[in-house]
Every structure is written in C-alpha cells, then in structure tokens.
C-alpha positions as CSV (number, residue, x, y, z in Angstrom):
1,M,184.5,236.3,-48.6
2,N,185.7,234.2,-51.4
3,Q,184.9,230.8,-52.7
4,E,186.9,227.6,-50.4
5,A,186.5,231.1,-47.0
6,K,182.8,229.7,-47.7
7,K,183.6,226.8,-48.4
8,E,184.6,225.9,-45.2
9,I,181.7,227.7,-43.1
10,A,179.3,225.7,-44.9
11,E,181.8,222.4,-44.3
12,F,182.0,223.7,-40.4
13,W,177.8,224.0,-40.6
14,K,177.3,220.5,-41.9
15,Q,179.4,218.8,-39.5
16,I,177.0,220.5,-36.0
17,F,173.9,219.7,-37.9
18,F,174.4,216.5,-40.1
19,H,177.4,214.7,-37.2
20,N,175.8,212.4,-35.5
21,L,172.5,213.6,-36.5
22,F,170.8,210.9,-35.6
23,I,171.7,211.3,-31.9
24,K,171.3,214.9,-32.0
25,I,167.7,214.0,-33.3
26,L,166.4,211.2,-30.4
27,S,168.3,213.8,-28.4
28,I,165.8,216.4,-29.4
29,I,163.0,214.0,-29.2
30,G,164.2,212.9,-25.0
31,A,164.3,216.4,-24.8
32,V,160.7,217.0,-26.2
33,L,159.0,213.6,-24.0
34,V,161.5,214.5,-20.7
35,W,159.4,218.0,-21.3
36,L,156.0,217.2,-21.8
37,L,156.4,214.4,-18.9
38,I,157.2,217.5,-16.7
39,M,154.1,219.2,-17.6
40,N,152.1,217.0,-17.0
41,I,153.4,216.5,-13.6
42,D,152.9,219.5,-13.0
43,D,150.0,220.4,-14.2
44,P,147.8,217.1,-16.2
45,Y,144.8,216.6,-17.1
46,K,141.8,215.1,-14.9
47,T,137.9,214.2,-15.2
48,K,136.3,215.2,-12.6
49,G,132.0,214.2,-11.9
50,F,129.3,217.2,-10.9
51,I,125.7,216.6,-10.0
52,V,123.9,219.4,-11.5
53,Q,120.0,220.7,-11.7
54,V,119.1,221.2,-14.9
55,E,116.9,224.2,-15.7
56,T,114.1,224.6,-18.5
57,I,113.9,226.7,-20.9
58,N,111.2,228.0,-23.3
59,E,108.1,226.6,-21.0
60,E,106.4,229.5,-23.2
61,A,106.3,226.7,-25.6
62,L,103.7,224.9,-23.6
63,H,101.9,226.8,-22.4
64,S,101.2,228.4,-25.6
65,V,98.7,225.4,-26.4
66,N,97.1,225.2,-22.5
67,K,99.6,223.0,-21.5
68,V,101.9,222.1,-18.5
69,Y,104.7,220.0,-17.4
70,E,105.8,217.8,-14.0
71,V,109.5,216.1,-14.6
72,T,110.1,212.5,-14.2
73,E,112.9,211.9,-14.8
74,G,116.5,214.2,-14.8
75,S,115.8,217.1,-12.8
76,T,119.8,216.5,-12.4
77,A,122.2,215.5,-14.4
78,S,125.4,213.9,-13.6
79,V,128.4,216.0,-15.9
80,S,131.6,215.1,-16.9
81,V,134.8,217.3,-16.4
82,R,137.9,217.5,-18.3
83,G,140.7,219.6,-18.6
84,K,144.3,220.6,-16.3
85,R,144.5,219.9,-12.6
86,S,144.8,223.5,-12.0
87,V,141.3,224.6,-13.7
88,I,139.5,221.5,-13.0
89,D,140.1,221.5,-9.6
90,N,138.7,225.5,-9.3
91,L,135.9,224.2,-10.3
92,E,132.2,223.8,-9.0
93,A,128.8,222.6,-9.3
94,G,127.4,225.7,-10.1
95,D,130.0,226.6,-12.2
96,I,128.0,224.9,-15.0
97,S,124.8,224.5,-16.8
98,A,122.9,222.4,-17.9
99,T,119.8,223.8,-19.7
100,A,116.9,221.9,-21.2
101,D,114.6,223.3,-23.9
102,L,111.1,222.4,-24.0
103,S,110.4,223.7,-27.0
104,E,112.7,220.9,-28.3
105,L,110.7,218.1,-26.7
106,S,110.1,214.7,-28.5
107,S,107.5,212.5,-29.4
108,V,108.2,210.8,-26.3
109,N,107.7,213.8,-24.2
110,A,112.2,213.8,-23.8
111,V,114.6,216.5,-24.9
112,A,118.9,216.6,-24.4
113,I,119.9,218.1,-21.7
114,R,122.9,220.4,-22.5
115,V,125.7,221.8,-20.5
116,R,128.3,224.7,-20.2
117,L,130.2,226.1,-18.1
118,K,128.9,229.7,-16.6
119,K,132.2,231.3,-16.4
120,K,136.2,231.7,-18.8
121,V,138.9,229.4,-17.6
122,S,142.4,229.5,-19.5
123,S,142.7,226.6,-21.0
124,D,139.6,224.2,-23.3
125,V,137.3,221.9,-21.0
126,M,136.0,219.5,-22.3
127,L,131.7,218.8,-21.2
128,E,129.5,215.9,-21.7
129,C,126.4,214.6,-20.2
130,S,124.3,211.6,-22.3
131,Q,121.7,212.2,-19.8
132,V,118.0,213.6,-21.0
133,L,115.7,215.5,-19.2
134,K,112.0,213.1,-19.1
135,V,108.8,214.9,-18.5
136,S,105.3,214.4,-17.9
137,L,102.0,216.8,-20.1
138,E,99.0,217.6,-19.1
139,D,95.9,220.2,-19.7
140,M,96.3,223.5,-17.8
141,E,93.0,224.2,-15.4
142,T,92.5,227.1,-12.9
143,K,90.1,227.0,-9.4
144,Q,90.1,229.6,-7.3
145,V,90.3,229.0,-3.6
146,K,89.5,231.0,-0.6
147,V,92.7,231.4,1.7
148,T,92.5,230.0,5.3
149,V,95.2,232.0,7.8
150,D,96.7,229.2,10.2
151,A,97.9,230.6,13.5
152,E,101.0,229.3,15.7
153,G,102.8,230.0,18.9
154,I,101.6,231.6,21.7
155,P,101.4,234.7,22.1
156,A,102.4,237.1,25.8
157,E,100.8,236.4,28.5
158,G,97.9,237.5,29.3
159,Y,96.3,237.9,24.9
160,S,95.1,235.6,22.5
161,V,94.6,235.7,18.4
162,G,91.9,237.7,17.8
163,E,90.2,237.5,13.6
164,C,92.8,237.0,11.0
165,I,92.3,238.6,7.7
166,A,94.0,237.8,4.7
167,R,94.3,239.9,1.7
168,P,93.7,238.6,-1.4
169,N,90.9,236.7,0.5
170,V,90.1,234.3,-2.9
171,I,93.5,232.9,-5.0
172,E,93.6,231.8,-8.4
173,V,95.5,228.7,-8.6
174,T,97.0,227.2,-12.1
175,G,98.0,223.5,-12.2
176,G,97.7,219.9,-13.4
177,G,93.5,218.5,-14.0
178,S,94.6,216.4,-11.8
179,V,96.9,218.8,-8.9
180,I,94.1,221.2,-9.2
181,D,91.3,218.1,-8.5
182,R,93.1,217.8,-5.2
183,I,93.5,221.1,-4.2
184,S,90.8,221.7,-1.4
185,S,92.0,225.1,0.3
186,V,94.6,227.3,0.3
187,R,96.1,228.2,4.0
188,V,99.3,230.5,4.8
189,T,100.8,230.3,8.3
190,L,100.9,233.2,10.7
191,N,103.4,232.9,13.0
192,V,101.7,234.5,16.8
193,N,104.9,233.7,19.1
194,G,104.7,236.3,21.9
195,A,102.8,238.6,20.2
196,S,100.4,241.3,22.0
197,Q,99.9,244.2,20.1
198,N,98.2,243.8,16.0
199,F,100.4,243.6,13.2
200,S,100.5,242.6,9.8
201,K,102.9,240.6,7.9
202,M,103.6,238.7,4.0
203,L,103.4,234.9,4.0
204,E,103.0,232.6,1.0
205,P,100.3,230.4,0.4
206,T,100.4,227.2,0.1
207,A,97.7,224.0,-1.4
208,Y,95.9,221.3,0.6
209,D,94.1,218.3,-0.3
210,K,91.6,217.4,1.9
211,R,93.6,215.1,4.1
212,G,95.2,218.0,5.2
213,N,98.3,216.8,3.4
214,R,100.6,219.0,1.4
215,V,100.3,219.4,-2.2
216,I,103.3,220.0,-3.8
217,S,104.1,219.5,-8.2
218,S,106.0,222.1,-10.3
219,T,103.3,222.7,-13.2
220,L,101.8,224.4,-9.4
221,S,101.3,228.5,-9.3
222,F,99.9,230.8,-8.2
223,S,97.8,234.7,-8.8
224,D,100.0,236.3,-5.5
225,T,103.3,234.5,-4.7
226,Q,102.6,236.7,-1.1
227,V,99.4,237.1,1.0
228,R,99.5,239.5,3.9
229,V,97.5,238.9,7.2
230,K,96.2,241.2,9.5
231,A,96.2,240.0,12.9
232,K,94.2,241.0,15.7
233,L,95.1,240.3,19.1
234,L,92.5,239.9,21.9
235,Q,92.9,240.1,26.3
236,N,92.1,237.2,27.9
237,K,89.7,237.4,30.6
238,T,88.2,234.0,32.9
239,I,84.3,234.4,34.3
240,P,82.6,231.4,36.2
241,V,80.0,229.4,34.6
242,K,76.4,229.5,36.6
243,A,72.9,227.6,36.5
244,Q,69.5,229.7,36.9
245,I,67.5,227.0,37.4
246,I,64.2,228.0,35.7
247,G,60.6,226.3,36.4
248,K,60.4,222.6,38.7
249,P,61.0,219.2,38.8
250,A,57.6,216.6,39.1
251,K,55.5,216.0,41.4
252,G,57.4,213.8,44.2
253,Y,60.4,214.6,43.3
254,Q,63.2,217.6,44.8
255,Y,65.9,219.7,42.6
256,V,69.5,219.0,44.8
257,G,71.6,220.8,42.6
258,V,73.8,221.0,39.5
259,D,77.6,221.0,38.1
260,C,79.3,223.1,35.3
261,L,81.7,221.4,33.5
262,P,83.9,223.3,32.9
263,E,83.2,225.5,35.6
264,K,85.2,228.5,34.7
265,I,85.8,229.6,31.2
266,E,88.3,231.6,29.4
267,I,87.4,234.6,26.7
268,A,89.2,236.7,24.8
269,G,87.9,240.4,23.7
270,S,88.9,244.4,23.8
271,E,89.0,245.9,26.8
272,R,85.6,247.4,26.3
273,V,83.7,244.1,25.5
274,L,85.4,242.8,28.9
275,A,84.1,244.9,30.6
276,D,80.6,244.0,30.6
277,I,81.0,240.3,31.3
278,S,81.9,239.4,35.0
279,E,80.4,235.7,34.4
280,L,78.4,233.6,32.1
281,V,74.5,232.7,33.2
282,I,73.4,229.6,31.5
283,P,69.1,229.2,32.4
284,V,68.5,225.7,33.6
285,D,64.9,224.8,33.0
286,I,63.4,221.9,35.7
287,S,60.0,222.4,34.4
288,G,59.0,218.6,34.7
289,L,61.4,216.3,35.2
290,T,62.4,213.4,37.4
291,S,65.2,211.6,38.4
292,T,65.5,209.0,35.5
293,S,64.8,212.2,32.7
294,A,67.1,212.2,29.9
295,S,68.2,215.7,29.8
296,L,69.5,215.4,33.4
297,E,72.1,215.7,31.1
298,Q,73.3,218.0,28.7
299,E,75.7,220.5,26.2
300,V,75.2,223.6,25.8
301,E,76.8,225.7,23.1
302,V,78.5,229.0,24.9
303,R,78.6,231.3,21.9
304,Q,74.8,232.0,22.2
305,Y,75.2,233.3,25.2
306,L,78.5,235.5,24.4
307,S,78.2,238.4,22.0
308,D,79.8,237.9,19.3
309,K,82.9,240.2,19.4
310,I,83.5,238.0,22.3
311,T,86.2,234.9,20.9
312,I,85.8,231.8,22.8
313,P,88.7,228.8,22.8
314,E,88.0,225.2,21.0
315,E,88.4,223.5,24.4
316,Y,85.9,226.2,26.3
317,Q,82.9,226.3,23.5
318,R,81.0,223.4,25.1
319,I,79.6,223.5,28.7
320,S,78.2,220.1,30.4
321,I,74.9,220.8,32.6
322,K,74.0,218.0,34.9
323,I,71.5,217.9,36.8
324,T,70.3,215.7,40.3
325,I,66.5,215.4,41.1
326,E,65.9,212.9,43.6
327,K,62.4,210.9,44.4
328,L,60.3,212.1,47.7
329,L,60.3,208.8,50.1
330,R,58.0,208.6,52.7
331,K,59.5,207.1,55.6
332,K,58.8,205.7,59.6
333,I,60.8,207.1,62.1
334,Q,61.4,206.0,65.6
335,I,62.9,206.6,68.5
336,K,63.4,206.2,72.5
337,A,61.6,207.9,75.0
338,G,64.1,208.2,76.3
339,D,66.8,209.7,73.8
340,I,64.5,212.6,73.4
341,K,66.6,215.5,75.0
342,L,64.6,218.1,77.3
343,Q,66.3,221.9,76.5
344,N,64.8,224.8,78.6
345,V,63.5,223.7,81.9
346,E,63.0,226.1,84.5
347,R,66.0,226.8,86.8
348,K,65.2,225.0,89.9
349,C,63.8,221.7,88.3
350,V,64.9,218.9,86.7
351,A,62.9,216.8,83.9
352,E,62.4,213.7,82.4
353,A,60.4,211.6,79.7
354,Y,57.3,209.6,82.5
355,D,57.7,206.2,79.3
356,K,61.8,206.5,78.9
357,E,60.6,203.0,77.3
358,R,58.2,204.6,75.0
359,I,58.8,204.6,71.3
360,L,57.8,207.0,69.6
361,E,57.1,207.1,65.8
362,F,58.1,209.9,63.3
363,T,56.5,209.3,59.5
364,V,58.9,212.7,56.9
365,E,59.5,213.4,54.0
366,G,63.1,213.9,51.9
367,R,65.1,212.9,49.0
368,E,65.6,209.3,48.4
369,S,69.6,209.2,48.9
370,V,68.7,210.8,52.9
371,L,66.4,208.5,54.1
372,N,67.4,205.3,53.1
373,G,70.7,205.1,55.7
374,L,68.4,207.3,58.5
375,S,67.4,206.0,61.6
376,G,66.0,207.5,65.2
377,H,70.0,207.2,66.2
378,D,71.3,209.8,63.1
379,I,68.5,212.1,64.8
380,S,68.9,215.0,67.0
381,A,65.2,215.4,68.5
382,Y,64.1,217.4,71.6
383,A,61.3,219.0,73.4
384,D,61.3,222.3,74.1
385,C,60.2,223.0,78.6
386,A,60.1,226.7,78.7
387,G,57.3,228.1,81.1
388,L,56.4,224.6,82.0
389,P,55.3,224.5,86.4
390,V,55.8,221.4,88.4
391,G,54.3,218.2,86.8
392,I,53.6,215.8,83.7
393,H,53.5,217.4,80.7
394,K,52.9,216.1,76.7
395,L,55.5,217.9,74.6
396,T,56.0,218.3,71.3
397,V,59.3,216.6,69.8
398,K,60.9,218.1,67.8
399,F,63.9,218.5,65.1
400,G,67.3,220.2,64.9
401,Q,67.3,223.3,62.2
402,N,67.1,222.4,59.2
403,P,66.8,218.7,59.3
404,P,67.2,216.9,55.6
405,F,63.6,215.8,55.5
406,K,60.2,217.4,56.2
407,L,58.2,216.6,59.4
408,I,54.7,215.0,57.6
409,K,53.5,213.5,61.2
410,G,55.1,213.6,64.2
411,D,54.3,212.2,68.4
412,F,54.5,213.6,71.1
413,V,56.9,212.8,74.7
414,R,55.3,212.6,78.1
415,I,57.5,214.2,80.8
416,V,58.5,214.3,84.1
417,I,59.0,218.1,85.8
418,R,59.9,218.1,89.7
419,E,61.8,220.8,92.2
420,Q,65.9,219.0,92.4
421,D,65.1,219.8,96.1
422,N,62.2,217.3,96.0
423,P,63.2,214.4,93.6
424,Q,60.4,212.0,95.7
425,D,58.2,214.4,94.8
426,L,57.1,212.4,91.8
427,V,53.6,212.4,90.0
428,T,52.5,208.9,90.3
429,Q,49.5,209.3,87.6
430,P,49.5,209.6,84.3
431,P,47.1,211.9,82.2
432,A,44.8,210.9,81.0
433,A,44.8,209.4,77.3
434,T,42.5,212.5,75.6
435,E,45.0,214.7,77.6
436,E,45.8,217.2,75.0
437,P,49.7,217.8,74.8
438,T,50.8,220.9,76.1
439,K,53.0,221.9,72.7
440,A,50.8,220.0,69.9
441,P,53.3,218.0,67.2
442,E,52.5,219.7,63.8
443,E,51.2,217.6,60.4
444,S,51.5,218.4,57.2
445,E,50.5,217.7,53.8
446,A,53.6,216.7,51.4
447,P,56.2,219.5,50.4
448,S,55.9,221.1,47.5
449,E,59.4,222.4,47.4
450,E,60.9,224.7,45.7
451,P,64.2,224.7,43.4
452,G,67.1,227.1,44.7
453,E,69.0,228.1,42.4
454,E,73.2,227.3,41.7
C-alpha cells in the first residue's frame, strides 16, 4: 500500500473519531448514564434493618477466674444491611450472626458486637452495628439441692399417683452468688394425666425460691440437665370411717353419739394391701367427759391408723370427730288416771279408771334435751289388766317400749273391772289406802348408762 492510500485511510478514521467529537462524547456519557439508570431501576441498592439475637463466645475466659456473667444490655442487636435489592430481599435475621467476645470485656464490662453474614451472596453487602453488649459479673457459687417431683394432671379413673422417685435425687446447681442464695428447691413436673400404670420419663429440672417463684438467670446451670422420674400408680378404694367408743362419761352424764367427718375417705395402694382394709376404725376415749369438756370436738391424723404402704390424699389426712354427751336430769311428770290406757282386759269384761281425775306423778331421769320439753301428754302410759277378775285393782303404770328416759319413781292407778252384761254392777267401796297394788310400781336408783358403739 502506497503512502497516499495510507493517508486516505488515516483521514477516514480521523473523520470517524474526531468529527463532532463533543457530541460523540456526550452521547457516550448519556449512554452510560442511561445504562446505570436502567440497572438501578431493575436491581437498585437498598438498606434494611434486622433484629438479631446476640451470641456470647469465650465464656471460659470468665469461668477460669471463677466468675459468671448476666447480660444487662445488648442481648439483641439492631443490624443495618446495605446491598442490592435482589440480595437484601432474600436475607432473614437468621442469616446474620452477631457475637460478643467475653474475652475482650472492657473495664466497664462492655464489649463490641460484631456482625457478619452466615451465607454467601452474589454481590457485596455492608453490615453495620454500633451497639455493645454489657454484662454484670458475680462470683461463681455452687450448692446441692434435693430434687422434688411435682405431679400434675389427673390419672385414669380409679387410680392415684403413688411414690415418684427422681434419679438423681440431689442435683448440683451453679450460678452467681445472688441467684444461688435465692434457690430454695429444684423441681421437675411430671404429667400423669390419664395414667393407669407405672411409667418413667426424662424431665428438665427447674429452680424455685421460697415463695414458689421460678428462678430464672443466664448464670444458672445444673449438673444434670435431665432427671429420670419413675412414677408408681396405685388403685383407689373408698372406706367408711367408724368411731370405737372407749370408757364411760362422768357420773350424771350420758353418751349420746359420735359424728365423724368425713364419713368416708379415699385411700390408695396396691391391690394386695387394699384387700385387707374394709374400714377405718378410730378409738375415741370418753372416760370422765362431761357436756362441756374441751375434747368433745377433736381432729385426728388418719396416718397413725393405716399402714405406711397406704397413700392418703391430702383432703383425707385428718378426720374431725364430734362427741355428743348430755347431762342427766330428773323430772316429775303428771298424768291423769283417765289417760292411762288399760290393756289385755279379759273377754266379756270392761275396765276403766276408778278415779279418772286423779293425778298420777312419776319421777323420770333422762338427757337434758329430752326432758326439757317432755310432758305427760307426750308419754304413752298403760296398765296391764291381763288375768284380772271383776273388781277394783291397783296396777303399776308402765310406759311404751324404749322410752327416752328411765323411770326412777312410779305410781299406780286404781281401776274397776266389771262384766259387760252388768254395767251397773260396780264396786262402790274403794280399796283401803294400805292395800298393795296388784302390780307394784317400780323404783330404782339413778341409771348407770353404758355408752354404745358407733
């Protein structure tokens, strides 16, 4: 190629590149700006905030100097993340790691929170967190606490929860001194709902204070994170409660009865043990008691009358016993002779009181509550005329079966017996005053009442 041809080619390209150069430069710049605008409209940069849980690391640095920590500020961190929208929109709080290195604690017990992405992304992102984690330090303490099993729920019908054994039954608790001082018990909660046979379960221990409130602290740890509990299920049985009366009340008083509340109790045990128990008998000594004795009402512990192999629900562990003893009184009762019933009169004979208006007087003894309202109209009195011939007789007055009192001094009634066919054939002369009654009235000393048994 000759020199002239080369010049023409050079001139051609010169015209291409430098002709309207300013316009061409502006066009290129415009194209770039348009491209950037299009790219930012399609996948722009954005900033998004996340709340992230802060993880502490290198706790051993504190444990080595016998210290424990409690986070006072910064357990969560606010993290700002900037990047392309296509990346940021696919991030979640779980994709971000926030850590505080306890080996780097400052003199004011604070450490910076470092954040990073846990997963790889298609483009760079920027993470920012200006927060710090602050802790309080305490001396580490340890103590051993007995493990208590709390059963919750209702077993199957007819069953009760018996002994629940925890293994281990003593656990070592470690934490800050102030937290350890608050701990009164360590418990595990066993759900027995619907259970009808023995079973075992692994449970997490929990610390409680004296008021029964749960003790929660990040410094708290247990030597065993799981406790095995074996539960024994027992059969239920309902038995009556009876009082066995021993002794006699004071002279001049009478035992009336005894009430036990509840009248029945529920117990639980193995089938073999329950087979030998049909009732609960509680001995009650009433020796020398009066109607005002303090021991007429008492509470007894059921446990002392049942085997250790028997389980007693809390509501049945105590029985209330109320003994009723009343004072004995003597009272005079008056009855008209005409009100005395005449029984067993011979056939073809009639009988009636000789002097119907005569007042008969009786001395009776009985409980105060019975005698206070008792009168002659309340008493069924009679005389037995069996085998008596026609004539005038003196008969002992008797009372119906099991009267609510004891007769101390009786009286007699004069009666006239005549034949039915001779209504006018009356004996007109009464018997002499010294005449003995056909059946003499009874007299006796004050009764000596024997208490019955309930």
